[in-house]
All heavy atoms as TSV, in Angstrom:
chain	resi	resn	atom	element	x	y	z
A	1	MET	N	N	81.413	109.622	70.588
A	1	MET	CA	C	81.799	110.289	71.760
A	1	MET	C	C	83.112	109.671	72.268
A	1	MET	O	O	83.233	108.476	72.373
A	1	MET	CB	C	80.656	110.161	72.845
A	1	MET	CG	C	81.033	110.792	74.146
A	1	MET	SD	S	79.816	110.548	75.433
A	1	MET	CE	C	78.569	111.683	74.848
A	2	SER	N	N	84.104	110.469	72.531
A	2	SER	CA	C	85.396	109.953	73.023
A	2	SER	C	C	85.267	109.511	74.470
A	2	SER	O	O	84.443	110.000	75.184
A	2	SER	CB	C	86.499	111.034	72.839
A	2	SER	OG	O	86.329	112.028	73.869
A	3	ASP	N	N	86.200	108.650	74.901
A	3	ASP	CA	C	86.216	108.268	76.290
A	3	ASP	C	C	86.409	109.386	77.287
A	3	ASP	O	O	85.907	109.418	78.412
A	3	ASP	CB	C	87.270	107.180	76.523
A	3	ASP	CG	C	86.869	105.802	75.978
A	3	ASP	OD1	O	85.738	105.660	75.592
A	3	ASP	OD2	O	87.721	104.901	76.079
A	4	ALA	N	N	87.154	110.450	76.847
A	4	ALA	CA	C	87.413	111.577	77.692
A	4	ALA	C	C	86.140	112.333	78.013
A	4	ALA	O	O	86.019	112.966	79.048
A	4	ALA	CB	C	88.465	112.475	77.059
A	5	LEU	N	N	85.171	112.269	77.139
A	5	LEU	CA	C	83.943	113.021	77.283
A	5	LEU	C	C	82.782	112.149	77.676
A	5	LEU	O	O	81.664	112.634	77.954
A	5	LEU	CB	C	83.584	113.790	76.033
A	5	LEU	CG	C	84.652	114.780	75.586
A	5	LEU	CD1	C	84.240	115.401	74.240
A	5	LEU	CD2	C	84.910	115.836	76.578
A	6	ALA	N	N	82.962	110.861	77.777
A	6	ALA	CA	C	81.901	109.949	78.091
A	6	ALA	C	C	81.479	110.045	79.535
A	6	ALA	O	O	82.327	110.315	80.418
A	6	ALA	CB	C	82.355	108.470	77.804
A	7	PRO	N	N	80.198	109.955	79.823
A	7	PRO	CA	C	79.743	109.964	81.249
A	7	PRO	C	C	80.376	108.843	81.997
A	7	PRO	O	O	80.729	107.784	81.515
A	7	PRO	CB	C	78.226	109.722	81.086
A	7	PRO	CG	C	77.845	110.042	79.699
A	7	PRO	CD	C	79.136	109.756	78.839
A	8	LEU	N	N	80.580	109.082	83.332
A	8	LEU	CA	C	81.306	108.132	84.120
A	8	LEU	C	C	80.587	106.767	84.127
A	8	LEU	O	O	81.214	105.728	84.176
A	8	LEU	CB	C	81.320	108.640	85.620
A	8	LEU	CG	C	82.228	109.835	85.846
A	8	LEU	CD1	C	82.113	110.262	87.287
A	8	LEU	CD2	C	83.643	109.494	85.473
A	9	ALA	N	N	79.267	106.763	84.103
A	9	ALA	CA	C	78.524	105.485	84.133
A	9	ALA	C	C	78.876	104.629	82.877
A	9	ALA	O	O	78.766	103.438	82.965
A	9	ALA	CB	C	77.004	105.741	84.220
A	10	LEU	N	N	79.159	105.285	81.817
A	10	LEU	CA	C	79.448	104.545	80.592
A	10	LEU	C	C	80.863	103.948	80.587
A	10	LEU	O	O	81.088	102.908	80.003
A	10	LEU	CB	C	79.262	105.432	79.315
A	10	LEU	CG	C	77.875	105.861	79.050
A	10	LEU	CD1	C	77.804	106.779	77.773
A	10	LEU	CD2	C	76.930	104.695	78.873
A	11	THR	N	N	81.765	104.632	81.187
A	11	THR	CA	C	83.166	104.188	81.254
A	11	THR	C	C	83.473	103.352	82.440
A	11	THR	O	O	84.427	102.656	82.409
A	11	THR	CB	C	84.182	105.390	81.229
A	11	THR	OG1	O	83.944	106.160	82.379
A	11	THR	CG2	C	83.949	106.231	79.944
A	12	ALA	N	N	82.586	103.420	83.479
A	12	ALA	CA	C	82.819	102.697	84.769
A	12	ALA	C	C	84.167	103.107	85.339
A	12	ALA	O	O	84.723	102.304	86.139
A	12	ALA	CB	C	82.676	101.207	84.575
A	13	ASP	N	N	84.702	104.242	84.971
A	13	ASP	CA	C	85.949	104.739	85.477
A	13	ASP	C	C	85.687	106.050	86.220
A	13	ASP	O	O	84.635	106.654	86.042
A	13	ASP	CB	C	86.867	105.030	84.352
A	13	ASP	CG	C	88.198	104.265	84.420
A	13	ASP	OD1	O	88.459	103.621	85.524
A	13	ASP	OD2	O	89.034	104.259	83.512
A	14	VAL	N	N	86.557	106.462	87.020
A	14	VAL	CA	C	86.451	107.716	87.776
A	14	VAL	C	C	87.217	108.800	87.016
A	14	VAL	O	O	88.307	108.582	86.609
A	14	VAL	CB	C	86.914	107.556	89.203
A	14	VAL	CG1	C	86.821	108.869	89.956
A	14	VAL	CG2	C	86.159	106.456	89.896
A	15	ASP	N	N	86.546	109.956	86.889
A	15	ASP	CA	C	87.196	111.089	86.237
A	15	ASP	C	C	88.423	111.468	87.069
A	15	ASP	O	O	88.380	111.726	88.256
A	15	ASP	CB	C	86.181	112.267	86.265
A	15	ASP	CG	C	86.691	113.462	85.493
A	15	ASP	OD1	O	87.955	113.668	85.415
A	15	ASP	OD2	O	85.844	114.188	84.956
A	16	PRO	N	N	89.605	111.559	86.355
A	16	PRO	CA	C	90.845	111.906	87.055
A	16	PRO	C	C	90.746	113.259	87.789
A	16	PRO	O	O	91.375	113.448	88.856
A	16	PRO	CB	C	91.878	111.980	85.982
A	16	PRO	CG	C	91.302	111.196	84.859
A	16	PRO	CD	C	89.832	111.258	84.979
A	17	ARG	N	N	89.959	114.201	87.274
A	17	ARG	CA	C	89.846	115.472	87.947
A	17	ARG	C	C	89.169	115.273	89.243
A	17	ARG	O	O	89.456	115.985	90.267
A	17	ARG	CB	C	89.038	116.414	87.067
A	17	ARG	CG	C	89.809	116.809	85.748
A	17	ARG	CD	C	88.901	117.546	84.850
A	17	ARG	NE	N	87.866	116.570	84.411
A	17	ARG	CZ	C	86.903	116.869	83.524
A	17	ARG	NH1	N	86.876	118.063	82.970
A	17	ARG	NH2	N	86.052	115.955	83.168
A	18	LEU	N	N	88.181	114.394	89.391
A	18	LEU	CA	C	87.506	114.129	90.616
A	18	LEU	C	C	88.483	113.484	91.641
A	18	LEU	O	O	88.437	113.822	92.814
A	18	LEU	CB	C	86.295	113.142	90.355
A	18	LEU	CG	C	85.430	112.815	91.560
A	18	LEU	CD1	C	84.792	114.106	92.168
A	18	LEU	CD2	C	84.336	111.895	91.147
A	19	LEU	N	N	89.303	112.611	91.180
A	19	LEU	CA	C	90.286	111.978	92.043
A	19	LEU	C	C	91.211	112.961	92.666
A	19	LEU	O	O	91.715	112.742	93.801
A	19	LEU	CB	C	91.092	110.881	91.313
A	19	LEU	CG	C	90.317	109.697	90.822
A	19	LEU	CD1	C	91.141	108.729	90.023
A	19	LEU	CD2	C	89.688	108.936	92.019
A	20	GLU	N	N	91.516	114.026	91.959
A	20	GLU	CA	C	92.446	115.107	92.455
A	20	GLU	C	C	91.863	115.794	93.656
A	20	GLU	O	O	92.582	116.279	94.526
A	20	GLU	CB	C	92.765	116.057	91.364
A	20	GLU	CG	C	93.650	115.475	90.311
A	20	GLU	CD	C	93.878	116.509	89.168
A	20	GLU	OE1	O	93.557	117.670	89.338
A	20	GLU	OE2	O	94.397	116.074	88.147
A	21	ILE	N	N	90.528	115.934	93.763
A	21	ILE	CA	C	89.924	116.725	94.803
A	21	ILE	C	C	89.280	115.896	95.938
A	21	ILE	O	O	89.084	116.429	97.018
A	21	ILE	CB	C	88.874	117.687	94.273
A	21	ILE	CG1	C	87.710	116.969	93.546
A	21	ILE	CG2	C	89.474	118.709	93.342
A	21	ILE	CD1	C	86.581	117.858	93.153
A	22	LEU	N	N	89.052	114.589	95.691
A	22	LEU	CA	C	88.468	113.761	96.774
A	22	LEU	C	C	89.527	113.445	97.820
A	22	LEU	O	O	90.647	113.178	97.551
A	22	LEU	CB	C	87.903	112.434	96.149
A	22	LEU	CG	C	86.603	112.510	95.412
A	22	LEU	CD1	C	86.289	111.112	94.852
A	22	LEU	CD2	C	85.463	112.982	96.315
A	23	VAL	N	N	89.016	113.458	99.075
A	23	VAL	CA	C	89.817	113.020	100.209
A	23	VAL	C	C	88.988	112.125	101.052
A	23	VAL	O	O	87.780	112.050	100.947
A	23	VAL	CB	C	90.364	114.210	101.051
A	23	VAL	CG1	C	91.296	115.126	100.259
A	23	VAL	CG2	C	89.214	115.036	101.600
A	24	CYS	N	N	89.663	111.347	101.933
A	24	CYS	CA	C	88.961	110.468	102.823
A	24	CYS	C	C	88.031	111.300	103.790
A	24	CYS	O	O	88.600	112.305	104.351
A	24	CYS	CB	C	89.938	109.674	103.639
A	24	CYS	SG	S	89.208	108.660	104.914
A	25	PRO	N	N	86.788	110.976	103.891
A	25	PRO	CA	C	85.923	111.777	104.806
A	25	PRO	C	C	86.242	111.601	106.275
A	25	PRO	O	O	85.867	112.373	107.067
A	25	PRO	CB	C	84.524	111.316	104.461
A	25	PRO	CG	C	84.702	109.943	103.899
A	25	PRO	CD	C	86.070	109.948	103.189
A	26	VAL	N	N	86.997	110.545	106.634
A	26	VAL	CA	C	87.298	110.299	108.018
A	26	VAL	C	C	88.618	110.979	108.390
A	26	VAL	O	O	88.662	111.737	109.404
A	26	VAL	CB	C	87.505	108.748	108.255
A	26	VAL	CG1	C	87.988	108.448	109.673
A	26	VAL	CG2	C	86.229	108.014	107.965
A	27	THR	N	N	89.693	110.841	107.595
A	27	THR	CA	C	90.976	111.417	107.935
A	27	THR	C	C	91.348	112.639	107.142
A	27	THR	O	O	92.302	113.334	107.516
A	27	THR	CB	C	92.091	110.391	107.622
A	27	THR	OG1	O	92.166	110.166	106.217
A	27	THR	CG2	C	91.875	109.125	108.403
A	28	HIS	N	N	90.586	112.940	106.067
A	28	HIS	CA	C	90.865	114.076	105.177
A	28	HIS	C	C	92.182	113.906	104.456
A	28	HIS	O	O	92.766	114.833	103.985
A	28	HIS	CB	C	90.820	115.442	105.923
A	28	HIS	CG	C	89.491	115.677	106.581
A	28	HIS	ND1	N	88.375	115.921	105.896
A	28	HIS	CD2	C	89.176	115.589	107.899
A	28	HIS	CE1	C	87.361	116.058	106.734
A	28	HIS	NE2	N	87.804	115.823	108.013
A	29	GLY	N	N	92.626	112.649	104.423
A	29	GLY	CA	C	93.936	112.343	103.730
A	29	GLY	C	C	93.642	111.889	102.294
A	29	GLY	O	O	92.499	111.756	101.888
A	30	PRO	N	N	94.730	111.555	101.594
A	30	PRO	CA	C	94.630	111.206	100.157
A	30	PRO	C	C	94.027	109.833	100.013
A	30	PRO	O	O	94.000	108.994	100.881
A	30	PRO	CB	C	96.050	111.266	99.674
A	30	PRO	CG	C	96.857	111.026	100.916
A	30	PRO	CD	C	96.097	111.655	102.040
A	31	LEU	N	N	93.495	109.609	98.777
A	31	LEU	CA	C	92.941	108.353	98.401
A	31	LEU	C	C	93.704	107.747	97.242
A	31	LEU	O	O	94.172	108.533	96.399
A	31	LEU	CB	C	91.420	108.454	97.995
A	31	LEU	CG	C	90.538	108.985	99.073
A	31	LEU	CD1	C	89.212	109.465	98.522
A	31	LEU	CD2	C	90.255	107.894	100.146
A	32	VAL	N	N	93.770	106.463	97.167
A	32	VAL	CA	C	94.439	105.775	96.103
A	32	VAL	C	C	93.351	105.026	95.286
A	32	VAL	O	O	92.530	104.296	95.891
A	32	VAL	CB	C	95.501	104.754	96.587
A	32	VAL	CG1	C	96.138	104.047	95.417
A	32	VAL	CG2	C	96.520	105.496	97.395
A	33	TYR	N	N	93.330	105.168	93.985
A	33	TYR	CA	C	92.277	104.566	93.095
A	33	TYR	C	C	92.768	103.142	92.773
A	33	TYR	O	O	93.826	102.900	92.187
A	33	TYR	CB	C	92.075	105.350	91.847
A	33	TYR	CG	C	91.123	104.832	90.885
A	33	TYR	CD1	C	90.019	104.161	91.309
A	33	TYR	CD2	C	91.318	104.955	89.519
A	33	TYR	CE1	C	89.114	103.613	90.371
A	33	TYR	CE2	C	90.454	104.460	88.602
A	33	TYR	CZ	C	89.313	103.849	88.999
A	33	TYR	OH	O	88.454	103.364	88.048
A	34	ASP	N	N	91.979	102.107	93.213
A	34	ASP	CA	C	92.217	100.747	92.806
A	34	ASP	C	C	91.237	100.417	91.691
A	34	ASP	O	O	90.103	100.121	91.897
A	34	ASP	CB	C	91.988	99.830	94.010
A	34	ASP	CG	C	92.265	98.350	93.719
A	34	ASP	OD1	O	92.281	97.996	92.521
A	34	ASP	OD2	O	92.527	97.628	94.661
A	35	ARG	N	N	91.751	100.476	90.440
A	35	ARG	CA	C	90.935	100.256	89.230
A	35	ARG	C	C	90.337	98.897	89.193
A	35	ARG	O	O	89.174	98.653	88.822
A	35	ARG	CB	C	91.702	100.579	87.996
A	35	ARG	CG	C	90.925	100.549	86.752
A	35	ARG	CD	C	91.803	100.892	85.535
A	35	ARG	NE	N	92.379	102.189	85.735
A	35	ARG	CZ	C	92.190	103.223	84.939
A	35	ARG	NH1	N	91.458	103.124	83.836
A	35	ARG	NH2	N	92.746	104.407	85.203
A	36	GLN	N	N	91.062	97.850	89.603
A	36	GLN	CA	C	90.619	96.469	89.483
A	36	GLN	C	C	89.454	96.208	90.509
A	36	GLN	O	O	88.486	95.515	90.120
A	36	GLN	CB	C	91.728	95.508	89.819
A	36	GLN	CG	C	92.481	95.047	88.559
A	36	GLN	CD	C	93.412	93.877	88.890
A	36	GLN	OE1	O	94.018	93.884	89.943
A	36	GLN	NE2	N	93.464	92.982	87.986
A	37	ALA	N	N	89.599	96.704	91.651
A	37	ALA	CA	C	88.591	96.491	92.709
A	37	ALA	C	C	87.452	97.544	92.640
A	37	ALA	O	O	86.470	97.363	93.375
A	37	ALA	CB	C	89.220	96.507	94.091
A	38	HIS	N	N	87.614	98.532	91.780
A	38	HIS	CA	C	86.613	99.692	91.776
A	38	HIS	C	C	86.413	100.266	93.122
A	38	HIS	O	O	85.253	100.340	93.661
A	38	HIS	CB	C	85.283	99.120	91.175
A	38	HIS	CG	C	85.445	98.599	89.793
A	38	HIS	ND1	N	85.674	99.384	88.729
A	38	HIS	CD2	C	85.376	97.343	89.361
A	38	HIS	CE1	C	85.716	98.608	87.619
A	38	HIS	NE2	N	85.537	97.339	88.007
A	39	GLU	N	N	87.527	100.644	93.806
A	39	GLU	CA	C	87.487	101.249	95.074
A	39	GLU	C	C	88.491	102.405	95.180
A	39	GLU	O	O	89.444	102.422	94.482
A	39	GLU	CB	C	87.847	100.204	96.183
A	39	GLU	CG	C	86.910	99.073	96.296
A	39	GLU	CD	C	87.366	98.020	97.265
A	39	GLU	OE1	O	88.553	97.766	97.334
A	39	GLU	OE2	O	86.465	97.493	97.961
A	40	LEU	N	N	88.152	103.275	96.113
A	40	LEU	CA	C	89.123	104.327	96.547
A	40	LEU	C	C	89.623	103.919	97.949
A	40	LEU	O	O	88.845	103.734	98.851
A	40	LEU	CB	C	88.458	105.684	96.621
A	40	LEU	CG	C	88.046	106.258	95.235
A	40	LEU	CD1	C	87.272	107.530	95.396
A	40	LEU	CD2	C	89.274	106.510	94.356
A	41	ILE	N	N	90.953	103.804	98.049
A	41	ILE	CA	C	91.545	103.333	99.272
A	41	ILE	C	C	92.125	104.475	100.095
A	41	ILE	O	O	92.877	105.320	99.558
A	41	ILE	CB	C	92.730	102.334	98.960
A	41	ILE	CG1	C	92.281	101.248	97.968
A	41	ILE	CG2	C	93.355	101.802	100.205
A	41	ILE	CD1	C	91.217	100.324	98.468
A	42	SER	N	N	91.747	104.474	101.356
A	42	SER	CA	C	92.359	105.367	102.344
A	42	SER	C	C	93.289	104.557	103.180
A	42	SER	O	O	92.829	103.787	104.085
A	42	SER	CB	C	91.302	106.068	103.217
A	42	SER	OG	O	91.940	106.770	104.250
A	43	ASN	N	N	94.565	104.668	102.967
A	43	ASN	CA	C	95.555	103.929	103.694
A	43	ASN	C	C	95.615	104.305	105.178
A	43	ASN	O	O	95.739	103.516	106.055
A	43	ASN	CB	C	96.946	103.980	103.082
A	43	ASN	CG	C	97.032	103.198	101.814
A	43	ASN	OD1	O	96.533	102.090	101.689
A	43	ASN	ND2	N	97.610	103.804	100.798
A	44	SER	N	N	95.361	105.623	105.432
A	44	SER	CA	C	95.468	106.175	106.788
A	44	SER	C	C	94.230	105.688	107.648
A	44	SER	O	O	94.394	105.415	108.784
A	44	SER	CB	C	95.590	107.648	106.813
A	44	SER	OG	O	94.497	108.254	106.096
A	45	ALA	N	N	93.069	105.554	107.014
A	45	ALA	CA	C	91.889	105.127	107.732
A	45	ALA	C	C	91.633	103.635	107.608
A	45	ALA	O	O	90.766	103.013	108.270
A	45	ALA	CB	C	90.619	105.823	107.208
A	46	LYS	N	N	92.438	102.948	106.755
A	46	LYS	CA	C	92.278	101.528	106.523
A	46	LYS	C	C	90.874	101.215	105.972
A	46	LYS	O	O	90.294	100.253	106.462
A	46	LYS	CB	C	92.627	100.704	107.769
A	46	LYS	CG	C	94.022	100.925	108.281
A	46	LYS	CD	C	94.995	100.294	107.449
A	46	LYS	CE	C	96.393	100.315	108.055
A	46	LYS	NZ	N	97.477	100.380	107.196
A	47	LEU	N	N	90.374	102.024	105.058
A	47	LEU	CA	C	89.045	101.848	104.509
A	47	LEU	C	C	89.149	101.841	102.980
A	47	LEU	O	O	89.976	102.570	102.411
A	47	LEU	CB	C	88.129	103.011	104.949
A	47	LEU	CG	C	87.754	103.077	106.495
A	47	LEU	CD1	C	86.998	104.307	106.756
A	47	LEU	CD2	C	87.013	101.837	106.851
A	48	ALA	N	N	88.221	101.106	102.354
A	48	ALA	CA	C	88.111	101.086	100.907
A	48	ALA	C	C	86.653	101.507	100.557
A	48	ALA	O	O	85.685	100.818	100.942
A	48	ALA	CB	C	88.394	99.666	100.367
A	49	TYR	N	N	86.574	102.597	99.849
A	49	TYR	CA	C	85.241	103.148	99.503
A	49	TYR	C	C	84.888	102.622	98.132
A	49	TYR	O	O	85.679	102.690	97.169
A	49	TYR	CB	C	85.316	104.706	99.450
A	49	TYR	CG	C	85.616	105.273	100.801
A	49	TYR	CD1	C	86.906	105.684	101.185
A	49	TYR	CD2	C	84.581	105.498	101.684
A	49	TYR	CE1	C	87.138	106.170	102.425
A	49	TYR	CE2	C	84.779	106.082	102.950
A	49	TYR	CZ	C	86.102	106.355	103.280
A	49	TYR	OH	O	86.356	106.909	104.530
A	50	PRO	N	N	83.683	102.066	98.018
A	50	PRO	CA	C	83.299	101.443	96.715
A	50	PRO	C	C	83.010	102.560	95.617
A	50	PRO	O	O	82.620	103.663	95.980
A	50	PRO	CB	C	81.997	100.673	97.082
A	50	PRO	CG	C	81.455	101.409	98.220
A	50	PRO	CD	C	82.645	101.944	98.963
A	51	ILE	N	N	83.140	102.146	94.401
A	51	ILE	CA	C	82.743	102.963	93.267
A	51	ILE	C	C	81.686	102.203	92.580
A	51	ILE	O	O	81.891	101.077	92.098
A	51	ILE	CB	C	83.947	103.262	92.325
A	51	ILE	CG1	C	85.083	104.002	93.072
A	51	ILE	CG2	C	83.452	103.994	91.100
A	51	ILE	CD1	C	86.347	104.113	92.352
A	52	ARG	N	N	80.475	102.771	92.463
A	52	ARG	CA	C	79.390	102.107	91.848
A	52	ARG	C	C	78.896	102.891	90.612
A	52	ARG	O	O	78.550	104.088	90.817
A	52	ARG	CB	C	78.164	101.906	92.863
A	52	ARG	CG	C	78.572	101.076	94.003
A	52	ARG	CD	C	77.409	100.822	94.923
A	52	ARG	NE	N	77.878	100.129	96.152
A	52	ARG	CZ	C	77.542	100.499	97.371
A	52	ARG	NH1	N	76.776	101.518	97.647
A	52	ARG	NH2	N	78.073	99.800	98.378
A	53	ASP	N	N	78.881	102.327	89.529
A	53	ASP	CA	C	78.504	102.978	88.208
A	53	ASP	C	C	79.313	104.226	87.998
A	53	ASP	O	O	78.769	105.246	87.551
A	53	ASP	CB	C	76.987	103.237	88.222
A	53	ASP	CG	C	76.169	101.967	88.258
A	53	ASP	OD1	O	76.552	101.014	87.656
A	53	ASP	OD2	O	75.125	102.005	88.956
A	54	GLY	N	N	80.560	104.213	88.404
A	54	GLY	CA	C	81.437	105.349	88.150
A	54	GLY	C	C	81.334	106.419	89.251
A	54	GLY	O	O	81.987	107.471	89.175
A	55	VAL	N	N	80.479	106.174	90.291
A	55	VAL	CA	C	80.293	107.182	91.339
A	55	VAL	C	C	80.933	106.687	92.663
A	55	VAL	O	O	80.534	105.681	93.166
A	55	VAL	CB	C	78.798	107.443	91.557
A	55	VAL	CG1	C	78.577	108.487	92.652
A	55	VAL	CG2	C	78.173	107.941	90.257
A	56	PRO	N	N	81.919	107.404	93.229
A	56	PRO	CA	C	82.488	107.007	94.486
A	56	PRO	C	C	81.494	107.252	95.553
A	56	PRO	O	O	80.816	108.187	95.709
A	56	PRO	CB	C	83.652	108.025	94.652
A	56	PRO	CG	C	83.879	108.608	93.274
A	56	PRO	CD	C	82.640	108.582	92.576
A	57	ILE	N	N	81.325	106.179	96.462
A	57	ILE	CA	C	80.409	106.244	97.562
A	57	ILE	C	C	81.278	106.576	98.804
A	57	ILE	O	O	81.928	105.728	99.373
A	57	ILE	CB	C	79.701	104.880	97.782
A	57	ILE	CG1	C	79.047	104.440	96.461
A	57	ILE	CG2	C	78.672	105.004	98.890
A	57	ILE	CD1	C	78.019	105.376	95.872
A	58	MET	N	N	81.248	107.875	99.135
A	58	MET	CA	C	82.225	108.304	100.163
A	58	MET	C	C	81.604	108.299	101.565
A	58	MET	O	O	81.832	109.231	102.395
A	58	MET	CB	C	82.674	109.703	99.780
A	58	MET	CG	C	83.389	109.720	98.430
A	58	MET	SD	S	84.773	108.594	98.326
A	58	MET	CE	C	85.911	109.282	99.531
A	59	LEU	N	N	80.858	107.307	101.890
A	59	LEU	CA	C	80.234	107.211	103.202
A	59	LEU	C	C	81.000	106.144	103.997
A	59	LEU	O	O	81.126	104.974	103.565
A	59	LEU	CB	C	78.758	106.777	103.092
A	59	LEU	CG	C	77.820	107.688	102.299
A	59	LEU	CD1	C	76.495	107.022	102.046
A	59	LEU	CD2	C	77.677	108.996	103.059
A	60	PRO	N	N	81.496	106.502	105.232
A	60	PRO	CA	C	82.240	105.580	105.974
A	60	PRO	C	C	81.512	104.220	106.233
A	60	PRO	O	O	82.104	103.200	106.272
A	60	PRO	CB	C	82.587	106.317	107.244
A	60	PRO	CG	C	82.506	107.755	106.864
A	60	PRO	CD	C	81.480	107.844	105.811
A	61	GLU	N	N	80.180	104.345	106.444
A	61	GLU	CA	C	79.425	103.147	106.726
A	61	GLU	C	C	79.328	102.208	105.454
A	61	GLU	O	O	78.986	101.052	105.631
A	61	GLU	CB	C	78.013	103.490	107.231
A	61	GLU	CG	C	77.202	104.373	106.393
A	61	GLU	CD	C	77.371	105.845	106.639
A	61	GLU	OE1	O	78.322	106.264	107.297
A	61	GLU	OE2	O	76.477	106.580	106.187
A	62	GLU	N	N	79.585	102.715	104.293
A	62	GLU	CA	C	79.594	101.910	103.084
A	62	GLU	C	C	80.944	101.367	102.715
A	62	GLU	O	O	81.067	100.493	101.876
A	62	GLU	CB	C	79.093	102.779	101.878
A	62	GLU	CG	C	77.653	103.150	101.926
A	62	GLU	CD	C	76.716	101.976	101.694
A	62	GLU	OE1	O	77.041	101.140	100.779
A	62	GLU	OE2	O	75.655	101.916	102.340
A	63	ALA	N	N	81.980	101.846	103.375
A	63	ALA	CA	C	83.321	101.389	103.148
A	63	ALA	C	C	83.630	100.057	103.865
A	63	ALA	O	O	83.029	99.740	104.899
A	63	ALA	CB	C	84.359	102.456	103.642
A	64	ARG	N	N	84.530	99.310	103.227
A	64	ARG	CA	C	84.950	98.110	103.882
A	64	ARG	C	C	86.340	98.338	104.550
A	64	ARG	O	O	87.134	99.177	104.093
A	64	ARG	CB	C	85.002	96.919	102.926
A	64	ARG	CG	C	86.117	96.952	101.933
A	64	ARG	CD	C	86.168	95.734	101.039
A	64	ARG	NE	N	87.207	95.892	100.039
A	64	ARG	CZ	C	88.477	95.519	100.261
A	64	ARG	NH1	N	88.873	94.966	101.378
A	64	ARG	NH2	N	89.448	95.721	99.333
A	65	THR	N	N	86.542	97.630	105.626
A	65	THR	CA	C	87.812	97.731	106.378
A	65	THR	C	C	88.873	96.929	105.649
A	65	THR	O	O	88.597	95.793	105.226
A	65	THR	CB	C	87.649	97.263	107.810
A	65	THR	OG1	O	86.582	97.985	108.413
A	65	THR	CG2	C	88.862	97.434	108.661
A	66	ILE	N	N	90.058	97.481	105.575
A	66	ILE	CA	C	91.181	96.722	105.003
A	66	ILE	C	C	92.298	96.566	105.992
A	66	ILE	O	O	92.352	97.283	107.014
A	66	ILE	CB	C	91.720	97.458	103.671
A	66	ILE	CG1	C	92.132	98.911	103.996
A	66	ILE	CG2	C	90.692	97.394	102.637
A	66	ILE	CD1	C	92.812	99.605	102.869
A	67	ASP	N	N	93.190	95.599	105.729
A	67	ASP	CA	C	94.256	95.350	106.692
A	67	ASP	C	C	95.477	96.193	106.360
A	67	ASP	O	O	95.758	96.564	105.258
A	67	ASP	CB	C	94.724	93.841	106.612
A	67	ASP	CG	C	93.607	92.961	107.058
A	67	ASP	OD1	O	92.860	93.364	108.009
A	67	ASP	OD2	O	93.477	91.831	106.485
Protein backbone atom coordinates (compact mmCIF):
# COMPACT_ATOMS: atom_id res chain seq x y z
CA MET A 1 0.00 0.00 0.00
CA SER A 2 1.44 3.39 -0.94
CA ASP A 3 1.62 6.24 1.58
CA ALA A 4 -0.89 8.20 -0.51
CA LEU A 5 -3.50 5.50 0.08
CA ALA A 6 -2.54 4.50 3.62
CA PRO A 7 -5.06 5.19 6.38
CA LEU A 8 -4.29 8.28 8.44
CA ALA A 9 -3.66 6.24 11.58
CA LEU A 10 -0.87 4.35 9.82
CA THR A 11 0.90 7.43 8.49
CA ALA A 12 0.21 9.63 11.55
CA ASP A 13 -0.09 12.42 9.01
CA VAL A 14 -3.10 14.46 8.03
CA ASP A 15 -4.56 14.07 4.56
CA PRO A 16 -3.75 17.26 2.59
CA ARG A 17 -7.30 17.26 1.21
CA LEU A 18 -8.62 17.46 4.76
CA LEU A 19 -6.32 20.37 5.56
CA GLU A 20 -7.78 22.28 2.60
CA ILE A 21 -11.31 22.20 4.04
CA LEU A 22 -10.70 22.44 7.80
CA VAL A 23 -11.04 25.83 9.46
CA CYS A 24 -10.80 26.99 13.06
CA PRO A 25 -14.13 26.29 14.77
CA VAL A 26 -13.78 29.50 16.80
CA THR A 27 -12.81 32.06 14.14
CA HIS A 28 -13.61 30.12 10.95
CA GLY A 29 -10.16 31.19 9.78
CA PRO A 30 -7.36 29.14 8.22
CA LEU A 31 -5.24 26.59 10.06
CA VAL A 32 -1.52 25.92 9.75
CA TYR A 33 -0.30 22.33 10.04
CA ASP A 34 2.62 21.89 12.45
CA ARG A 35 3.94 18.45 11.50
CA GLN A 36 6.52 18.29 14.33
CA ALA A 37 4.05 19.13 17.09
CA HIS A 38 1.16 17.17 15.48
CA GLU A 39 -1.12 20.19 15.76
CA LEU A 40 -3.26 22.47 13.66
CA ILE A 41 -2.56 26.08 14.57
CA SER A 42 -5.11 28.89 14.44
CA ASN A 43 -3.08 32.07 14.56
CA SER A 44 -6.20 34.24 14.77
CA ALA A 45 -7.63 32.35 17.79
CA LYS A 46 -4.17 31.66 19.30
CA LEU A 47 -5.11 27.97 19.65
CA ALA A 48 -3.34 24.73 18.73
CA TYR A 49 -5.64 21.79 18.01
CA PRO A 50 -4.07 18.37 18.63
CA ILE A 51 -3.88 15.61 16.05
CA ARG A 52 -4.26 12.16 17.58
CA ASP A 53 -3.66 9.05 15.49
CA GLY A 54 -3.99 11.17 12.36
CA VAL A 55 -7.34 12.65 13.43
CA PRO A 56 -7.58 16.40 14.10
CA ILE A 57 -9.40 17.09 17.37
CA MET A 58 -11.27 20.28 16.49
CA LEU A 59 -12.80 20.97 19.90
CA PRO A 60 -11.84 24.33 21.46
CA GLU A 61 -11.77 22.74 24.92
CA GLU A 62 -9.12 20.25 23.67
CA ALA A 63 -6.93 22.97 22.12
CA ARG A 64 -4.02 24.52 23.93
CA THR A 65 -3.50 28.28 24.05
CA ILE A 66 -0.46 29.63 22.23
CA ASP A 67 1.32 32.99 22.52
